[in-house]
N, C-alpha and C positions, 0 to 999 in steps of 0.2 A: 226712674233714671232718665236723664236727658242725653242726647247724642250730638257730638260734633264729628262730622265726617270730613276727612281730608282726601281729596283726589290727587294722586301723584306723590311718589316718594323720591323725587329728585331733590335738587338743592333746596328749593323753596318749601316743598311739602315736608321733607324730613326736618328742616329747621323749625317749621311751625308746629310739628308734632312735639318737638322738644320744648318749645316755648310754652305751649298750652299745657303740657304735662306738668310743668312746674307751677302753673298759676290757677288752673281749674280745680275746684274742690271735688270731693269724691262722688257727688251726685251726677257727675258728667262722665260718660263713656267717650273714649277717643278711638276712632277707627281710621286707619289710613289704607288706601287702596292703590295698588300698582300691579300691572301685569308682569313686571320684571322682578327678578330676585337679586340682581346685581346693581350696585350703585356705581356710576361712572364719575370720575373727576374730569368733567368735560373740558376745562381749560387745558388738560393734558393732551387732548387730541392734536393740538397745534404742534406739539413736539415729537410725536410719534413718527411722522414722515421723515424727520431728520435724524432719527436714531437716538435722540436725547432721552426719551422715555420708551418703555415697552408696554405692551398691553397689561402685563402683570403689575406695572407701577401705578396704574390709575383705576383699578377696579377692586371693590370690596363688597361683601354681602350687605344688602340693604338692612337686614335685621340687626346688624351690628350697631346701627345708629338710631334705631327706633326705640323710644323709651319703653320701659317694661310695662307701664300701665296702658300702653296703646295696643290695640288689636290690629295686626297687619294682615291684610287679605291680598293674596297674590292672584288676582284675576283681572281680565279685561273688563272695561266699562262699556256698557251698551248705550245708556242715555241717562240724563237727569230729568225727572219729572218735577219741575219747579213748582207747579201748582199744588202738588200733593206732598212736597218735601221728601222725595224718594230718589234713590239712586238704584238703577237697574244694572246688574252685572250680566255679562254675556251668557253665563250658565243658568240664568233665571233667578239667582239670589237677589233679594230686594233689601236695601238698607234705608231705614228711616232716619231722618236727621232733623235737629232743631237749628243747627248752624252748619253751613257747608262752606268749606274752604277749597277753592279750586286752584291747583298748583300743577297742572299737567303739562305746562311748558309749551314748547314748539319743536317742530322737527322739519327736516328738509322734505321737499316735495318735487323731486326731479321730473316727475310725470307731468308737471304743469308746463314744462318747456318742450315744445315739439322736437322730437328726435334725441332728447338728452338721455332718457333711460332706455336706450336701445341696446343692440349687441356690443356697442363700444363702451358701455358703462362699466367702469372699473377695468377697462382695457387701455384706452387712450383718453378717456374722460373720467376724472376722479373727483371725489369730495374728501374733505377732512373734517366734516361736521358730524360724522359717525365714526365709531371705533373701527368698524369693518373697512370703511373708506380710507381712514388714516393709515391702517396697517397695509392695505394694498397699495396706497400711494407711496409708502416707504419703499416697497419693492420696486415700484416704477421709477422712482428717483434714483435708486441705486443703479438701475440699468440705463439711465438716461445719459447719453454721452454728448449731446449737443442738439441744437434746434431751437424752436420757438416755444417757450413756456408762457401760457396765457392764464392769468388769474382773473376770473370773471364773476362779478356779483350780478345775479339776475334782477333782483328788485329789493327794495327796503320795505318793511323792517326785517332785519336778520338778527339771529342770536350772536352776541358779541360782535358789534359792528366794526371793531378794530382788528379782528382776527384775520380777515383777508389781507390787510396791509402787513400785519406781522408775518404772515406766511410769505408774502412777497419779499420782505426784507431778509427773512431767514433763508429763503431760497437763494438770494443773491450771495449771502455769506457761505452757504453750503457749496455752491458751485465754485466759489473762490477757493475754498479749502480743498476741493477736489482738483483744482488746477485747470478747470474747464470753463471758467466764467466767460472767457473770450469766445467760446463756441456756443454760448447760450444767449438768445435774445429773450428778455423778460418784459411782458406787457401786463399792465394793470388796467383792466377794462371794467368800467363802472357806470351805472346809470346816473350817478351824481355828477355835478359839474366840477368836482375836485376830489382830492384824496379823502376827505372826511366831510361829515355833515355840518360841522361848525367852522366858520370862516378862518378864525385865528389858528386853530389846530390844523386846518386844511393847508394853510400857507406853510406852516412848519413841516408838515409831513410831505407836502408836495416838493419842498426844497430837498428833503432827504431822498425822495424818489429820483429827482433830477441828478443829484450828486452821485447816486449809485448807478446811473445809466439805465434806469427803468423807464420804459415808455408808458405814458398814461393815455388811455383812450376814454375821454369823458362822455357823458350824455349818451351812453350806449344802452339801449333798452332791448335786451335780447329777445328775439322772436323764435329762433330755431337753432338746432345743432345739426350739422351734416357730418356724421361720423365717418362716412366714406371719403368725402373730400377734405375732411378735417378743417372745417371752418364754422364760425358762428356768424349769424346774421341778425341785425336789429330791424326794428319796424320801419326805419327809414331806408333800408336797403344797404346799409353799411356792412361790410364784411371784414372779419379778422381771421386769418389763417392761423393754425396752431399745429404743433407736433405733439404737445402734451397740454391738455386742458384741465385746469383745476377749477372746478365749478362750485360756486356757492348758490345752490338753487333757491327757488322760492321757499320761504319759510311759512309754515302753517301751524295753527293750533290743532289739537286732537280731533279726530273724526267724530267722537261722540258729541262734541259741542254742536256740530252741524245737525246731528240726529236729534239733539235736544231743542233745537230751534231758537237758540239765543246768541249765536256768534255772528261776527261780521263776515265779509266775503272770504277772509283768510282764517276763519274759525277762532279769532281772538275775541275775548269777551268784553263788552262795554263795561267800563269800570271808572268810578270817580277817581281822578288822578291824585287827589289829596287825601281821601279817606280810605281808598282801596276797597270800598263797598261796591258791589256790582250794581249796575243799573238794571239788572234783570229782576232782582227781588231783594228786599232789604236783609234777609238772613243768609244771603250768599255773598261771600267775599272772595277776592281774586288776588293772587300774588305771583310775582315773577313773570316769566315769558308769556304766560297765558293771557295777560291783560292786553288791552288796546291803548294803554296810556302812552303819552309821548316821551317815555323814558327809555334808556338803553335796555335791551334784553341781555342782561349780564348778571353773573353771580353776585357781584358787589351790590347791585341794585336790589336784588331779592333780599340780601342781608339787611340793607337799610330799610326796606319796606317791612321786613319782618318785625322789627322792634316797634314800629308804629301800628302795624296791623294787629299785633297782639293786644295792645291797649284798646284798639277800637272794637275788637271782638268782645273783650271783657266789658267795655262800656255798653255795647249792644245788649249783652246778656243782662246787664244791670238796668237797662232802660234809660241810659244816659245819652246825651248828644255826643256824636262822634267827633274826634279831633281831625281837623283838615290840615295835617302837618307834613305829609310827605311832599317834598319839594323836587322830586326827580333826581335826587343825588346819585351820581355815578362816579366811580373811582377806578381807573383802569391803567394797568401797565401796558405799554406797547413795545414789544421786542423789536429792536432795530438791527440785530445781528452782531456778530463779533463780541458777544458778552456785554452788550449795552442795551438800554431800554429807556423809553420816555415814560412819564407818568402824567395822566390828565385827571382833573377833578372838576366836575361841573354839575349843573342842575337845570331845572326848567328855565330859570331866569339868567343864569350866567354860563357863558361858554368857557371852554378851557383857556386859561391864560397862564403866563409864567408866574413863578413865585416859589414858595417852599411849602413842604407838607411833612408831618402834620403840624409842626410847630412854626409859628411865624418867625422868619429870619434865621431860624436854626435848622429847620429841616428834620432829619438829615436828608430827606428826599427832595429833589428839585423837580418842579413842574415844567413840562414842555421842553426839557433839556436832556439830551442823551447822557447817561452815566452808567458806570458799572454798579453803583449802589442801587439804582432802579432795577437793573437786571437781577441783582441779588434779592430784591424785594419780590420780584416776579417769581423767582424760583422758590422763595420761602413760603409763597402763598399756598402751595400744596399742603404743607404741614398745618398752616392756619385753617385751611378748608376742612381737613379731616378732624382736627382737634378742637376747633372753635366755631367756625362758621355754621356748619350743619348741625352741630350739637346745641346751637342756640346760645352760645356764650358771647358776651359783648367783647368786641375787639378794642383794646385800650387805645385811648387818644383819638379814636375815629367816631364821630357822631353820626347818627342816621341822617341828619340834615347837614347840608354843606356849610362849612365855616367860610366866611369871607376873609378871615385873618390870614395874612401871609401871601395873599394873591394880588397881582398887579391888575386890578379891575379897570384901571384907566385905559388899558389896552382895548377894552371893548368899545369905549367911547371913541377912540381914535381909529378903530378898525374900519 
């Protein structure tokens, strides 16, 4: 028997276990390893602080989504011995593999910022990138009656790069609905020079921030948090005071990657951006947030990667040349508040532009334009996630590579 081992049973790992279970013959064992037993619908974290979802709405048992032929091991990972094709678990168990798929994602590391993870963590400084943080932030927002709300991104890359903007827009709407928006100053503090990483989308999103009276502090590279004085300071000495700080801390890959000796400074794994084969060893592949490729760390990206990675794992097993087809395709809804959202669709070569999706000229979704239809698409994604995305089913009319049809690509030339 031969062994394929998948590390991580989050979005990417669960999806790959289902893909491989359908295509590998019976001479292959499939093992998936994760220390958790509960699968989280992570896009739902965004909505918990505002009471749209509860904790119960976004969690389900991992084993509900793992294929029957796969062996699920619920244990922490100690390290990968790439030279001997082995995975060591923290309890001493050793797994041998012929093919390794790494899908252990990324997590916040508030300890990387001086003073962030002190006594004020989850008291006046909160995150919404964890379930615990989102639940506690919900309570804090319920009790917040006015003052300065600061949303701060520590550094890029981060999981779901549009989520901090979405939180900011939803906070604006939330305080309006409570009738206290005039008592709340909202600041979006970012290390980037604008609202988003891509210029055309940044211009559209920056305009929305301005229209909503949200203050933008660009080029702010946070150095420290002073929880007593309630201020953040950057490396240039610039300070921003807050009453409630919503932090998006440094994101890092899993600790075992560092112990294995093959990650970068943030424990992301060197990966070929087109084939998704690691640069560590030819029988190691990487998918989702664990990679260091220049694509968004988002569930839609993992989904698009999955269809291409499946073919490349099969080609590797058969001794064939890998396909260099992944183009960095990302497709993201951006909640803007009051039941509206934007949609962006882009890849390595094209930034988000206006147009229609998925059908040229027909839509029904509009790109880079607020609409209630886009909001409905965002809310419908939870059903798609549980029933199609992580089960490895193809989402109709959406290809893993970006289609140029229906997009006003001339905007890039004139930008």
